[in-house]
N, C-alpha and C positions, 0 to 999 in steps of 0.2 A: 435410652434417649434422656438427650437434655432437657433440665428447666424450662430452659426458652422454649424447648418441642412442644413440651406437655403443656405450657400457657398458651402457645399456638393454637394448639388441637383444641385444648379448652374452648379459646375465644371461636374460631370454626366452627365446634357444633355448637354452641350458645353465642351468636354473632351482636346481640343485643345487649349481651352484657358487658360491651365496650363502651358503651355511652354511661354505663354506671362510674366503669373506670374513671373516664374521659370528665363525669359531672363531680367525682371527688377531685382529682385535680383542680379542677377549675373552681369550686368552693375552698380548699385550702389556699389560691392562690389571691382570693377574692378575701379570704378571712386574714389573710396575713399582712397584705396592702394594707386594708380595709382600719385593721383594730389593733395593727402591729406597728408597721411602716409610720402612717400616717400620725400614729400618736407618741412618735418621738423625733419629734424636729431638729432635736441636737444631737443623735446617732447616725440619723439619715441626712443627703442632701437636697435629693429629688422634691422637688415643689410639689406642694399639697393638691394645686390642681391638675398637676401629671397623675401622679396617686390615685386621685379621685376618679380619673379617665381609665387607666388599668384598673381598677374595682370592681369600676360599670363593666366593663368591657368582660373581665373574668366573673364576675354575676351573671352576665349575659348569658356565656358560655354556660355555666351551669345549669341554667336554670334550660337552656335549650338540651342537653347532653339529659338532663334529670327527666325531661319532657318525652324526648324518644326514648330515653330505656322505657318506663312508666308505658305511653303506648303502643311498644312493641312494633313499629310498623312493617308490614311485609318487603316493604320496597326501601330496607336500612342502608340499601347501599349509596342510595342518593345523600340520606341524613348523614353519613360517615362520609361521602367527600364533601362537604358543607362543613361540618365539622374541622376536618384535616384543614381545608381552603381557612377555616378561621381562627384557629388554633395560628399558623402559617403569618397570615395578617397580625394576631395578636406579637409575636415574635418580631418580626419587620418592623411594628410599633414602638414596641420595647426599645429594640434597636436605636429606630431612631430617635427613640427622646433619651438613649443613654447619651448619642454624641451629641446631640440638640444642649443637654445640659451638665456634661464633659466636666466643665469646670468647677461644679460646687457639689459632684458626686463626690465619695469616697470610696475607698477599699469595701468597707458592708454593702453600701449601694450595688457596687459595680459584683461584687459575689455572690450578691441573691438575684440578682437579674440573670445574670450568667449562666449562675446554676438552675434559672425558673426556666428559661429556653433553652438549655441542655435538656431536662426532662421532657418539655413539651416538643422540641425536634425528636428526641428517644420513641417518644407516644406516636409520632407523629408517623413513625419510619415504621412503628408496629402493626398500627392501623392502613399504613399504603401493604404490606403482606397481607393482612388480614384480608382485606379487599379482593389483594391477587390469590390467595388460596379456597377463597370462598366462593 
């Protein structure tokens, strides 16, 4: 059995734990944007106002996922659909602000936001598979 299948089986048997993983990722996004990117204006070109929005959205997603994990609702699938939608919207918003601010961004900005979106898309894919298996 592959590592991916073992991981998937683990989350199918304990589906609420996907919210813990999601909340950890959202917290890392919030912390990195708010405490690192925002405080290095010479290294990153994304406007501070945009970084504030992105970090606020990530913090909101963290709170939602952490609270859902803590409360462990019986109808967890509905909450997972909500977080999937929110993660997709976050990525779309990120892509939008990248294109809107492309002239002031540098390679570090692009690398960070592309990698962040790629990780979120992989998480969303995993969450959709979890919904289909449970």
